[in-house]
N, C-alpha and C positions, 0 to 999 in steps of 0.2 A: 380363196386359196392363198398360201403364204408365197412371198417373194424371197427367192434364195439368190446369194451371190455366187458366181462361178468363176474359176480361173482356169485357162487353157494350159494343159502341160506342155504344149509345143511353143506357142508364141507368148505365152504369160498375159494374154489379153483378159481383163476382168468385165463381166457383164451380170446382168440380173435377169432372172427368169422366174415366172409364176409357175408352180408345180404343187401337186397334191402332196399330201403327206405320205402316202403309200408309193409313189413313184421312185424310181431308182435315182440315186443321187449323181447322175452323170448327165451330160448334155453335149451337143455339138457346138463348137465355137463357130460364132457367126463370121469371123474373118478367115480361118484356115480350115474349118470343118474337122478339126481333130477333136479328140475327147477332151472335155473340161470336167473338172471336179468341184464339187460343192466346197465353199469356204466357210468355216465355222469360226464364229466370234463370241468371246465370252459376254455372258449377260452382266449389264451393270448392276451393282448392288448399292443402293443408297440408303443410309442409316438416318432416320429422322426421329427426332423427339428424345426423350430421356430414356435411361434404362440400358445404356451401352458402356457404363463405367463399372469397375469392380465394387465400388462402394455403394452403388444403387441398390443391389439386392442381398447385401451381406446379412447373414443371420445374427441375431442377438446373442445366441449361444456360442461359447467358445468351442472349437473343435475338440473332438476327444482326446487326442494326443497331448494338447496343451492343458486340459482339464486334469489328466493324470499327473502331469509335471507340477501343476499348481498345487494340487492336494499333497503330493510328495514333499514339496517345499515347505508347506504349512505345518506338516507332522514333524519335520526336523527342526523346527524353530521353537 
């Protein structure tokens, strides 16, 4: 079972609690017995290795717009 962090809406006490995935995201505060709500944290994203630069996956062929411009400039010369 996962461990979730809760914060009391009355006294702002934070605590952790084991709950199942299907349980309601509410619990009783251990200090004042008021309703506490689950606190959500963003998941960390770690980029490792190569492949995160614009130049890493650039295609060899020029884009369609620049092809048309280069052909037009060749025909005017």
